[in-house]
BAROLUM-521909 format. One line per field, with one value per atom (N, C-alpha, C): chain; residue in three letters; x, y, z; residue number from 1; atom name. Coordinates in nm, 4 decimals. Each point is the difference from the previous one (the first is absolute). Last residue first. Example, Ala and Ser with C-alpha at 12.3 -4.5 7.8 and 13.67 -1.06 7.14 Angstrom:
BEGIN
kelum = A/A/A/A/A/A .
marmar = SER/SER/SER/ALA/ALA/ALA .
u = 1.2850/0.0820/-0.0770/0.0290/-0.0890/0.0900 .
v = -0.2250/0.1190/0.1090/-0.5720/0.1190/0.1200 .
w = 0.7080/0.0060/0.0730/-0.0070/0.0000/0.0000 .
torti = 2/2/2/1/1/1 .
fiza = N/CA/C/N/CA/C .
END
This chain:
BEGIN
kelum = A/A/A/A/A/A/A/A/A/A/A/A/A/A/A/A/A/A/A/A/A/A/A/A/A/A/A/A/A/A/A/A/A/A/A/A/A/A/A/A/A/A/A/A/A/A/A/A/A/A/A/A/A/A/A/A/A/A/A/A/A/A/A/A/A/A/A/A/A/A/A/A/A/A/A/A/A/A/A/A/A/A/A/A/A/A/A/A/A/A/A/A/A/A/A/A/A/A/A/A/A/A/A/A/A/A/A/A/A/A/A/A/A/A/A/A/A/A/A/A/A/A/A/A/A/A/A/A/A/A/A/A/A/A/A/A/A/A/A/A/A/A/A/A/A/A/A/A/A/A/A/A/A/A/A/A/A/A/A/A/A/A/A/A/A/A/A/A/A/A/A/A/A/A/A/A/A/A/A/A/A/A/A/A/A/A/A/A/A/A/A/A/A/A/A/A/A/A/A/A/A/A/A/A/A/A/A/A/A/A/A/A/A/A/A/A/A/A/A/A/A/A/A/A/A/A/A/A/A/A/A/A/A/A/A/A/A/A/A/A/A/A/A/A/A/A/A/A/A/A/A/A/A/A/A/A/A/A/A/A/A/A/A/A/A/A/A/A/A/A/A/A/A/A/A/A/A/A/A/A/A/A/A/A/A/A/A/A/A/A/A/A/A/A/A/A/A/A/A/A/A/A/A/A/A/A/A/A/A/A/A/A/A/A/A/A/A/A/A/A/A/A/A/A/A/A/A/A/A/A/A/A/A/A/A/A/A/A/A/A/A/A/A/A/A/A/A/A/A/A/A/A/A/A/A/A/A/A/A/A/A/A/A/A/A/A/A/A/A/A/A/A/A/A/A/A/A/A/A/A/A/A/A/A/A/A/A/A/A/A/A/A/A/A/A/A/A/A/A/A/A/A/A/A/A/A/A/A/A/A/A/A/A/A/A/A/A/A/A/A/A/A/A/A/A/A/A/A/A/A/A/A/A/A/A/A/A/A/A/A/A/A/A/A/A/A/A/A/A/A/A/A/A/A/A/A/A/A/A .
marmar = UNK/UNK/UNK/UNK/UNK/UNK/UNK/UNK/UNK/UNK/UNK/UNK/UNK/UNK/UNK/UNK/UNK/UNK/UNK/UNK/UNK/UNK/UNK/UNK/UNK/UNK/UNK/UNK/UNK/UNK/UNK/UNK/UNK/UNK/UNK/UNK/UNK/UNK/UNK/UNK/UNK/UNK/UNK/UNK/UNK/UNK/UNK/UNK/UNK/UNK/UNK/UNK/UNK/UNK/UNK/UNK/UNK/UNK/UNK/UNK/UNK/UNK/UNK/UNK/UNK/UNK/UNK/UNK/UNK/UNK/UNK/UNK/UNK/UNK/UNK/UNK/UNK/UNK/UNK/UNK/UNK/UNK/UNK/UNK/UNK/UNK/UNK/UNK/UNK/UNK/UNK/UNK/UNK/UNK/UNK/UNK/UNK/UNK/UNK/UNK/UNK/UNK/UNK/UNK/UNK/UNK/UNK/UNK/UNK/UNK/UNK/UNK/UNK/UNK/UNK/UNK/UNK/UNK/UNK/UNK/UNK/UNK/UNK/UNK/UNK/UNK/UNK/UNK/UNK/UNK/UNK/UNK/UNK/UNK/UNK/UNK/UNK/UNK/UNK/UNK/UNK/UNK/UNK/UNK/UNK/UNK/UNK/UNK/UNK/UNK/UNK/UNK/UNK/UNK/UNK/UNK/UNK/UNK/UNK/UNK/UNK/UNK/UNK/UNK/UNK/UNK/UNK/UNK/UNK/UNK/UNK/UNK/UNK/UNK/UNK/UNK/UNK/UNK/UNK/UNK/UNK/UNK/UNK/UNK/UNK/UNK/UNK/UNK/UNK/UNK/UNK/UNK/UNK/UNK/UNK/UNK/UNK/UNK/UNK/UNK/UNK/UNK/UNK/UNK/UNK/UNK/UNK/UNK/UNK/UNK/UNK/UNK/UNK/UNK/UNK/UNK/UNK/UNK/UNK/UNK/UNK/UNK/UNK/UNK/UNK/UNK/UNK/UNK/UNK/UNK/UNK/UNK/UNK/UNK/UNK/UNK/UNK/UNK/UNK/UNK/UNK/UNK/UNK/UNK/UNK/UNK/UNK/UNK/UNK/UNK/UNK/UNK/UNK/UNK/UNK/UNK/UNK/UNK/UNK/UNK/UNK/UNK/UNK/UNK/UNK/UNK/UNK/UNK/UNK/UNK/UNK/UNK/UNK/UNK/UNK/UNK/UNK/UNK/UNK/UNK/UNK/UNK/UNK/UNK/UNK/UNK/UNK/UNK/UNK/UNK/UNK/UNK/UNK/UNK/UNK/UNK/UNK/UNK/UNK/UNK/UNK/UNK/UNK/UNK/UNK/UNK/UNK/UNK/UNK/UNK/UNK/UNK/UNK/UNK/UNK/UNK/UNK/UNK/UNK/UNK/UNK/UNK/UNK/UNK/UNK/UNK/UNK/UNK/UNK/UNK/UNK/UNK/UNK/UNK/UNK/UNK/UNK/UNK/UNK/UNK/UNK/UNK/UNK/UNK/UNK/UNK/UNK/UNK/UNK/UNK/UNK/UNK/UNK/UNK/UNK/UNK/UNK/UNK/UNK/UNK/UNK/UNK/UNK/UNK/UNK/UNK/UNK/UNK/UNK/UNK/UNK/UNK/UNK/UNK/UNK/UNK/UNK/UNK/UNK/UNK/UNK/UNK/UNK/UNK/UNK/UNK/UNK/UNK/UNK/UNK/UNK/UNK/UNK/UNK/UNK/UNK/UNK/UNK/UNK/UNK/UNK/UNK/UNK/UNK/UNK/UNK/UNK/UNK/UNK/UNK/UNK/UNK/UNK/UNK/UNK/UNK/UNK/UNK/UNK/UNK/UNK/UNK/UNK/UNK/UNK/UNK/UNK/UNK/UNK/UNK/UNK/UNK/UNK/UNK/UNK/UNK/UNK/UNK/UNK/UNK/UNK/UNK/UNK/UNK/UNK/UNK/UNK/UNK/UNK/UNK/UNK/UNK/UNK/UNK/UNK/UNK/UNK/UNK/UNK .
u = 0.4057/0.0075/-0.0678/0.2613/-0.1062/0.0158/0.1680/0.0452/-0.1203/0.0179/-0.0397/0.0388/0.1121/0.0099/-0.0431/-0.1751/0.1013/-0.0046/-0.1987/0.0139/0.1121/-0.3621/0.1320/-0.0086/-0.2751/-0.0014/0.1416/-0.3280/0.1251/-0.0171/-0.3175/0.0060/0.1304/-0.1797/0.0764/0.0086/-0.2909/0.0270/0.0604/-0.0692/0.0147/0.0348/-0.2411/0.0791/0.0115/-0.1382/-0.0003/0.0862/-0.2715/0.0914/-0.0161/-0.1120/-0.0231/0.1018/-0.2238/0.0846/-0.0389/-0.2319/0.1388/0.0937/-0.4819/0.0086/0.1434/-0.0641/-0.0718/0.0105/0.0738/0.0113/-0.0825/0.2275/-0.0757/0.0172/0.1619/-0.0626/-0.0893/0.1767/-0.0133/-0.0737/0.3288/-0.1326/0.0004/0.3069/-0.0157/-0.1440/0.1827/-0.0012/-0.0166/0.0496/-0.1363/-0.0092/0.4040/-0.0493/-0.1378/0.3658/-0.0904/-0.0246/0.3699/-0.1149/-0.0916/0.5543/-0.1154/-0.1113/0.3858/-0.0410/-0.1193/0.4286/-0.1102/-0.0304/0.2847/-0.0305/-0.1154/0.2310/0.0638/-0.0309/0.0477/-0.0907/0.0707/0.1913/-0.0659/-0.0989/0.3081/-0.1187/-0.0777/0.3804/0.0455/-0.1154/-0.0853/0.0396/0.0413/-0.0907/-0.1219/0.0282/0.3355/-0.0238/-0.1249/0.1340/0.0651/-0.0201/-0.3176/0.0760/0.0629/-0.3094/0.1447/0.0840/-0.4941/0.0336/0.1501/-0.1762/-0.0445/0.0400/0.0970/0.0737/-0.0380/-0.2364/0.1375/0.0815/-0.4383/-0.0020/0.1419/-0.0499/-0.0246/0.0003/0.0450/0.1146/-0.0166/-0.3640/0.1063/0.1249/-0.3569/-0.0368/0.1104/0.0412/0.0286/-0.0341/-0.1094/0.1468/0.0387/-0.4558/0.0482/0.1523/-0.1957/-0.0399/0.0426/0.0705/0.0931/-0.0380/-0.2809/0.1242/0.0941/-0.3898/-0.0324/0.1246/0.0389/-0.0153/-0.0327/0.0260/0.1323/-0.0084/-0.4039/0.0740/0.1372/-0.2660/-0.0570/0.0799/0.1184/0.0351/-0.0511/-0.1202/0.1363/0.0484/-0.4094/-0.0131/0.1374/-0.1907/0.1265/-0.0081/-0.3636/0.1078/0.1324/-0.3919/-0.0308/0.1136/0.1549/-0.1101/-0.0220/0.2574/-0.0214/-0.1163/0.3690/-0.0982/-0.0114/0.1553/0.0388/-0.1171/0.2175/-0.0992/0.0500/0.0869/0.0538/-0.1159/0.1512/-0.0987/0.0733/0.0767/0.0613/-0.1129/0.0735/-0.0839/0.0808/0.0631/0.0522/-0.0802/-0.0749/-0.0393/0.0752/0.0500/-0.0072/-0.0271/-0.0057/-0.0176/0.0090/0.2226/-0.0886/-0.0049/0.1830/-0.0217/-0.1010/0.3646/-0.1303/-0.0022/0.2941/-0.0058/-0.1426/0.2954/-0.1027/0.0026/0.3876/-0.0735/-0.1062/0.3689/-0.1077/-0.0827/0.2493/0.0435/-0.1160/-0.1771/0.1433/0.0498/-0.5011/0.0787/0.1472/-0.5305/0.1400/0.0779/-0.4687/0.0235/0.1386/-0.2176/0.0250/0.0187/-0.2924/0.1124/0.0184/-0.2223/-0.0281/0.1298/-0.2658/0.1164/-0.0407/-0.2084/-0.0107/0.1307/0.0661/-0.1241/0.0106/0.2303/0.0199/-0.1344/0.1907/-0.1013/0.0234/0.2207/0.0280/-0.1023/0.0804/-0.0436/0.0294/0.0934/0.0091/-0.0478/-0.0102/-0.0017/0.0094/0.0113/0.0363/0.0047/-0.1691/0.0104/0.0288/-0.2747/0.1360/0.0014/-0.3925/0.0303/0.1420/-0.2010/-0.0179/0.0173/0.0078/0.1264/-0.0148/-0.3491/0.0160/0.1264/-0.3030/0.1263/0.0116/-0.3437/-0.0298/0.1229/0.0120/-0.0939/-0.0362/0.2822/0.0650/-0.0950/0.0426/-0.1171/0.0486/0.3246/-0.1060/-0.1292/0.4198/0.0084/-0.1093/0.0984/-0.0909/0.0007/0.2964/-0.0293/-0.0877/0.3607/-0.1409/-0.0211/0.4666/-0.0678/-0.1432/0.2908/-0.0316/-0.0736/0.3425/-0.1029/-0.0112/0.3320/-0.1253/-0.1088/0.4476/-0.0073/-0.1285/0.0362/0.0480/-0.0288/0.0538/-0.0933/0.0623/0.2129/0.0102/-0.0947/0.0265/0.1398/0.0137/-0.4158/0.0341/0.1442/-0.1369/-0.0889/0.0387/0.2207/0.0414/-0.0842/-0.0903/0.1180/0.0377/-0.3543/-0.0397/0.1165/0.0815/-0.0785/-0.0383/0.2214/0.0893/-0.0736/-0.2454/0.0883/0.0902/-0.2742/-0.0831/0.0883/0.2059/-0.0336/-0.0809/0.0952/0.1248/-0.0272/-0.3552/0.0321/0.1263/-0.1319/-0.0915/0.0279/0.2371/0.0520/-0.0948/0.0022/-0.0236/0.0522/0.1886/-0.0828/-0.0136 .
v = -0.1921/-0.1237/0.0163/0.3099/-0.0066/-0.1296/0.0656/-0.0054/-0.0099/0.2445/-0.1287/0.0057/0.2843/-0.0144/-0.1401/0.3010/-0.0948/-0.0067/0.2627/0.0053/-0.0948/0.0502/-0.0219/0.0238/0.0992/0.0016/-0.0225/-0.1106/0.0488/0.0005/-0.0425/-0.0003/0.0651/-0.2661/0.1114/-0.0142/-0.1739/-0.0306/0.1244/-0.2233/0.1190/-0.0467/-0.2180/-0.0054/0.1384/-0.3223/0.1286/-0.0129/-0.3156/-0.0027/0.1329/-0.2206/0.0952/-0.0235/-0.2176/-0.0189/0.0986/-0.0494/0.0351/-0.0129/-0.0409/0.0549/0.0370/0.0065/-0.0834/0.0632/0.1071/0.0464/-0.0904/0.0689/-0.0768/0.0653/0.2262/-0.1119/-0.0797/0.5341/-0.1180/-0.1075/0.4274/-0.0617/-0.1213/0.4874/-0.1268/-0.0477/0.3047/0.0093/-0.1371/0.0743/0.0200/0.0165/0.1482/-0.1164/0.0342/0.1692/0.0257/-0.1281/0.0907/0.0758/0.0375/-0.1341/-0.0126/0.0873/-0.1910/0.1096/-0.0403/-0.1715/-0.0452/0.1132/-0.0828/0.0695/-0.0682/-0.1981/0.1312/0.0850/-0.5483/0.0979/0.1351/-0.4289/0.0772/0.1021/-0.2926/-0.0754/0.0745/0.1866/-0.1073/-0.0891/0.3447/0.0588/-0.1090/-0.1102/0.0104/0.0652/-0.0396/-0.1276/0.0050/0.3629/-0.0010/-0.1312/0.2570/-0.1233/-0.0025/0.3411/0.0234/-0.1219/0.0257/0.1227/0.0162/-0.3712/-0.0070/0.1247/-0.0200/-0.1040/-0.0014/0.2883/0.0452/-0.1009/-0.1247/0.1110/0.0460/-0.3233/-0.0549/0.1109/0.1262/-0.0819/-0.0495/0.2216/0.0922/-0.0745/-0.2499/0.0550/0.0922/-0.1608/-0.1056/0.0463/0.2891/-0.0124/-0.1054/0.0495/0.1136/-0.0039/-0.3187/-0.0297/0.1149/0.0509/-0.0954/-0.0337/0.2794/0.0681/-0.0945/-0.1864/0.0910/0.0743/-0.2717/-0.0813/0.0867/0.2096/-0.0487/-0.0817/0.1431/0.1146/-0.0433/-0.3219/0.0379/0.1123/-0.1169/-0.1090/0.0321/0.2817/0.0268/-0.1096/-0.0396/0.0847/0.0308/-0.3083/-0.0050/0.0799/-0.0866/0.0570/0.0080/-0.1961/0.1405/0.0671/-0.4001/0.0108/0.1492/-0.3330/0.1230/-0.0168/-0.2371/-0.0272/0.1240/-0.0952/0.0318/-0.0230/-0.0484/-0.0473/0.0382/0.1908/-0.0326/-0.0433/0.0992/-0.0264/-0.0315/0.2411/-0.0472/-0.0207/0.0597/-0.0009/-0.0526/0.2346/-0.0921/0.0217/0.0949/0.0228/-0.0986/0.2564/-0.1232/0.0377/0.2220/0.0082/-0.1398/0.2142/-0.0985/0.0230/0.1862/0.0423/-0.0967/-0.0237/-0.0324/0.0490/0.0818/0.0132/-0.0245/-0.1947/0.0937/0.0033/-0.1442/-0.0200/0.1069/-0.0533/-0.0963/-0.0293/0.4560/-0.1130/-0.0902/0.2868/0.0167/-0.1225/0.2804/-0.1113/0.0380/0.1375/0.0399/-0.1221/0.0011/0.0509/0.0637/-0.2486/0.1431/0.0709/-0.4461/0.0366/0.1509/-0.2947/0.0627/0.0329/-0.3049/0.0576/0.0671/-0.2324/0.0505/0.0592/-0.3333/0.0672/0.0509/-0.3840/0.0934/0.0485/-0.1875/-0.0166/0.1052/-0.2433/0.0833/-0.0319/-0.0530/-0.0505/0.1010/-0.1665/0.0986/-0.0655/-0.0598/-0.0534/0.1150/-0.1707/0.1035/-0.0618/-0.2612/0.1284/0.1132/-0.4351/0.0379/0.1353/-0.1989/-0.0553/0.0338/0.0964/0.1049/-0.0519/-0.2495/0.0354/0.1107/-0.1670/-0.0812/0.0368/0.3199/-0.0724/-0.0748/0.3174/-0.1418/-0.0878/0.4833/-0.0437/-0.1481/0.2187/-0.0168/-0.0586/0.0078/-0.0033/-0.0297/0.0518/0.0718/0.0066/-0.2418/0.1439/0.0826/-0.5189/0.0683/0.1504/-0.2897/-0.0864/0.0705/0.2412/-0.0375/-0.0846/0.0359/0.0482/-0.0519/0.1139/-0.1114/0.0574/0.1909/0.0192/-0.1221/0.0721/-0.0632/0.0079/0.2109/-0.1394/-0.0721/0.5416/-0.0946/-0.1445/0.3402/-0.0208/-0.0931/0.1094/0.1098/-0.0159/-0.3196/0.0238/0.1093/-0.1314/-0.0729/0.0220/0.2347/0.0280/-0.0799/-0.0567/0.1177/0.0214/-0.3461/-0.0318/0.1165/0.0530/-0.1039/-0.0414/0.2975/0.0669/-0.1002/-0.1716/0.0893/0.0699/-0.2772/-0.0793/0.0884/0.2134/-0.0644/-0.0757/0.1793/0.1036/-0.0585/-0.2835/0.0314/0.1034/-0.1037/-0.1162/0.0248/0.3226/0.0011/-0.1185/0.0497/0.0810/0.0020/-0.4290/0.1436/0.0722/-0.4673/0.0493/0.1515 .
w = -2.8994/-0.0784/-0.1331/0.4153/-0.1008/-0.0788/0.5131/-0.1397/-0.0914/0.4866/-0.0594/-0.1461/0.4939/-0.1456/-0.0390/0.4391/-0.0463/-0.1509/0.4881/-0.1446/-0.0386/0.4496/-0.0596/-0.1497/0.5075/-0.1459/-0.0488/0.4711/-0.0576/-0.1515/0.4806/-0.1462/-0.0430/0.4653/-0.0548/-0.1509/0.4646/-0.1401/-0.0630/0.5232/-0.0816/-0.1405/0.4905/-0.1229/-0.0602/0.4796/-0.0663/-0.1255/0.3883/-0.1136/-0.0711/0.5266/-0.1076/-0.1104/0.4986/-0.1176/-0.1091/0.4301/0.0306/-0.1202/-0.0234/0.1342/0.0352/-0.4992/0.0948/0.1365/-0.5594/0.1368/0.0877/-0.5353/0.0982/0.1345/-0.3731/-0.0701/0.0928/-0.0180/0.0839/-0.0791/-0.1625/-0.0046/0.0911/-0.1264/0.0717/-0.0082/-0.4011/0.1457/0.0631/-0.4722/0.0485/0.1504/-0.3663/0.0729/0.0536/-0.4308/0.1127/0.0766/-0.3285/-0.0488/0.1157/-0.0883/0.0882/-0.0565/-0.3288/0.0874/0.0857/-0.3645/0.0853/0.0956/-0.5081/0.1248/0.0708/-0.3716/-0.0060/0.1212/-0.1113/0.0588/-0.0002/-0.1372/-0.1049/0.0513/0.2481/-0.0409/-0.1082/0.2156/-0.0885/-0.0449/0.3116/-0.1288/-0.0978/0.4470/-0.0791/-0.1348/0.3343/-0.0682/-0.0864/0.2919/-0.1317/-0.0759/0.3776/-0.0210/-0.1391/0.2167/-0.0058/-0.0363/0.0553/-0.0723/-0.0220/0.2489/-0.1389/-0.0789/0.4667/-0.0728/-0.1475/0.2909/-0.0213/-0.0790/0.1223/-0.0961/-0.0306/0.3388/-0.1335/-0.1050/0.4546/-0.0415/-0.1435/0.1986/-0.0392/-0.0435/0.1779/-0.1305/-0.0512/0.4355/-0.0982/-0.1410/0.3513/-0.0087/-0.1045/0.1028/-0.0795/-0.0147/0.2756/-0.1376/-0.0923/0.4633/-0.0604/-0.1439/0.2684/-0.0378/-0.0739/0.1752/-0.1097/-0.0469/0.3800/-0.1214/-0.1210/0.4246/-0.0415/-0.1288/0.1972/-0.0528/-0.0500/0.2203/-0.1299/-0.0639/0.4339/-0.0915/-0.1396/0.3585/-0.0486/-0.0947/0.2363/-0.1187/-0.0589/0.3737/-0.0744/-0.1299/0.3197/0.0810/-0.0755/-0.1897/0.0273/0.0767/-0.2890/0.0943/0.0255/-0.4021/0.0757/0.0973/-0.3963/0.1045/0.0874/-0.5487/0.1363/0.0940/-0.5487/0.0975/0.1388/-0.5322/0.1326/0.0887/-0.5657/0.1057/0.1303/-0.5256/0.1234/0.1003/-0.5741/0.1192/0.1168/-0.5262/0.1011/0.1270/-0.5562/0.1386/0.0880/-0.5230/0.0775/0.1441/-0.5481/0.1448/0.0598/-0.4732/0.0628/0.1501/-0.5269/0.1376/0.0613/-0.4381/0.0575/0.1445/-0.4922/0.1453/0.0460/-0.4451/0.0441/0.1524/-0.4067/0.1253/0.0206/-0.3422/-0.0257/0.1255/-0.0216/-0.0814/-0.0314/0.3214/-0.0179/-0.0748/0.1426/-0.0504/-0.0014/0.2041/-0.0116/-0.0447/0.1121/-0.1353/-0.0138/0.3734/0.0165/-0.1344/0.1502/-0.0840/0.0118/0.4038/-0.1278/-0.0720/0.4461/-0.0652/-0.1291/0.5131/-0.1369/-0.0508/0.3963/-0.0378/-0.1430/0.3865/-0.1106/-0.0505/0.4973/-0.1040/-0.1080/0.4858/-0.1168/-0.1075/0.5850/-0.1297/-0.1090/0.5704/-0.1084/-0.1289/0.5946/-0.1365/-0.1000/0.5684/-0.0964/-0.1388/0.3587/0.0702/-0.0968/-0.1627/0.0333/0.0696/-0.1836/0.1309/0.0431/-0.4269/0.0984/0.1420/-0.4274/0.0639/0.1033/-0.2974/0.1208/0.0766/-0.3281/0.0074/0.1320/-0.1707/-0.0184/0.0169/0.0242/0.1034/-0.0111/-0.3283/0.1300/0.1035/-0.5261/0.0883/0.1412/-0.3288/-0.0702/0.0821/0.1107/0.0271/-0.0680/0.1664/-0.0915/0.0276/0.2365/-0.1146/-0.1024/0.3428/-0.0129/-0.1243/0.2906/-0.1202/-0.0048/0.4530/-0.0889/-0.1210/0.4375/-0.1019/-0.0905/0.3557/0.0417/-0.1058/-0.0208/-0.0464/0.0398/-0.0977/0.1010/-0.0421/-0.3985/0.1109/0.1038/-0.4189/0.0971/0.1183/-0.3651/0.0373/0.1057/-0.2220/0.1240/0.0453/-0.4011/0.1139/0.1247/-0.4351/0.0770/0.1256/-0.3312/0.0816/0.0921/-0.3082/0.0959/0.0890/-0.3547/0.1047/0.1075/-0.3750/0.0741/0.1141/-0.3017/0.0861/0.0857/-0.3190/0.1024/0.0993/-0.3843/0.0974/0.1162/-0.3610/0.0706/0.1098/-0.2837/0.0835/0.0819/-0.3144/0.1139/0.0924/-0.4150/0.1113/0.1194/-0.3316/-0.0118/0.1246/-0.2284/0.1097/-0.0154 .
torti = 153/153/153/152/152/152/151/151/151/150/150/150/149/149/149/148/148/148/147/147/147/146/146/146/145/145/145/144/144/144/143/143/143/142/142/142/141/141/141/140/140/140/139/139/139/138/138/138/137/137/137/136/136/136/135/135/135/134/134/134/133/133/133/132/132/132/131/131/131/130/130/130/129/129/129/128/128/128/127/127/127/126/126/126/125/125/125/124/124/124/123/123/123/122/122/122/121/121/121/120/120/120/119/119/119/118/118/118/117/117/117/116/116/116/115/115/115/114/114/114/113/113/113/112/112/112/111/111/111/110/110/110/109/109/109/108/108/108/107/107/107/106/106/106/105/105/105/104/104/104/103/103/103/102/102/102/101/101/101/100/100/100/99/99/99/98/98/98/97/97/97/96/96/96/95/95/95/94/94/94/93/93/93/92/92/92/91/91/91/90/90/90/89/89/89/88/88/88/87/87/87/86/86/86/85/85/85/84/84/84/83/83/83/82/82/82/81/81/81/80/80/80/79/79/79/78/78/78/77/77/77/76/76/76/75/75/75/74/74/74/73/73/73/72/72/72/71/71/71/70/70/70/69/69/69/68/68/68/67/67/67/66/66/66/65/65/65/64/64/64/63/63/63/62/62/62/61/61/61/60/60/60/59/59/59/58/58/58/57/57/57/56/56/56/55/55/55/54/54/54/53/53/53/52/52/52/51/51/51/50/50/50/49/49/49/48/48/48/47/47/47/46/46/46/45/45/45/44/44/44/43/43/43/42/42/42/41/41/41/40/40/40/39/39/39/38/38/38/37/37/37/36/36/36/35/35/35/34/34/34/33/33/33/32/32/32/31/31/31/30/30/30/29/29/29/28/28/28/27/27/27/26/26/26/25/25/25/24/24/24/23/23/23/22/22/22/21/21/21/20/20/20/19/19/19/18/18/18/17/17/17/16/16/16/15/15/15/14/14/14/13/13/13/12/12/12/11/11/11/10/10/10/9/9/9/8/8/8/7/7/7/6/6/6/5/5/5/4/4/4/3/3/3/2/2/2/1/1/1 .
fiza = N/CA/C/N/CA/C/N/CA/C/N/CA/C/N/CA/C/N/CA/C/N/CA/C/N/CA/C/N/CA/C/N/CA/C/N/CA/C/N/CA/C/N/CA/C/N/CA/C/N/CA/C/N/CA/C/N/CA/C/N/CA/C/N/CA/C/N/CA/C/N/CA/C/N/CA/C/N/CA/C/N/CA/C/N/CA/C/N/CA/C/N/CA/C/N/CA/C/N/CA/C/N/CA/C/N/CA/C/N/CA/C/N/CA/C/N/CA/C/N/CA/C/N/CA/C/N/CA/C/N/CA/C/N/CA/C/N/CA/C/N/CA/C/N/CA/C/N/CA/C/N/CA/C/N/CA/C/N/CA/C/N/CA/C/N/CA/C/N/CA/C/N/CA/C/N/CA/C/N/CA/C/N/CA/C/N/CA/C/N/CA/C/N/CA/C/N/CA/C/N/CA/C/N/CA/C/N/CA/C/N/CA/C/N/CA/C/N/CA/C/N/CA/C/N/CA/C/N/CA/C/N/CA/C/N/CA/C/N/CA/C/N/CA/C/N/CA/C/N/CA/C/N/CA/C/N/CA/C/N/CA/C/N/CA/C/N/CA/C/N/CA/C/N/CA/C/N/CA/C/N/CA/C/N/CA/C/N/CA/C/N/CA/C/N/CA/C/N/CA/C/N/CA/C/N/CA/C/N/CA/C/N/CA/C/N/CA/C/N/CA/C/N/CA/C/N/CA/C/N/CA/C/N/CA/C/N/CA/C/N/CA/C/N/CA/C/N/CA/C/N/CA/C/N/CA/C/N/CA/C/N/CA/C/N/CA/C/N/CA/C/N/CA/C/N/CA/C/N/CA/C/N/CA/C/N/CA/C/N/CA/C/N/CA/C/N/CA/C/N/CA/C/N/CA/C/N/CA/C/N/CA/C/N/CA/C/N/CA/C/N/CA/C/N/CA/C/N/CA/C/N/CA/C/N/CA/C/N/CA/C/N/CA/C/N/CA/C/N/CA/C/N/CA/C/N/CA/C/N/CA/C/N/CA/C/N/CA/C/N/CA/C/N/CA/C/N/CA/C/N/CA/C/N/CA/C/N/CA/C/N/CA/C/N/CA/C/N/CA/C/N/CA/C/N/CA/C/N/CA/C/N/CA/C/N/CA/C/N/CA/C/N/CA/C/N/CA/C/N/CA/C/N/CA/C .
END
């Protein structure tokens, strides 16, 4: 098995370990707006993105830099008189994002998966996926970058 598979599994295990237990994994983290799982109150997803060879080697290994995106969604109900509900939910999604970022950047178990570093890159801010008269789904997509060793073949 290549190191990307080990790294993928380690990251996928680390995210739900720090989120509240109500979170459910999204079935399709690449097209969030088409995911039927948006019926859940809280959901998360992991999608891997572009990578490149850093051209740094050690022994028989090369270092690869790869971006990945973790997404957090929250559903909440709001009326004109309950603006504080919206504000609380928006703050909570940022709190949950911070939990995941801190876990990924500091988790020693990820080192044993061959990941040499993980860093927060950016996020796109809060986005509303759906809005109705009282139901809203808000999400944040966070881009992280990792470097890992892959054995030259």
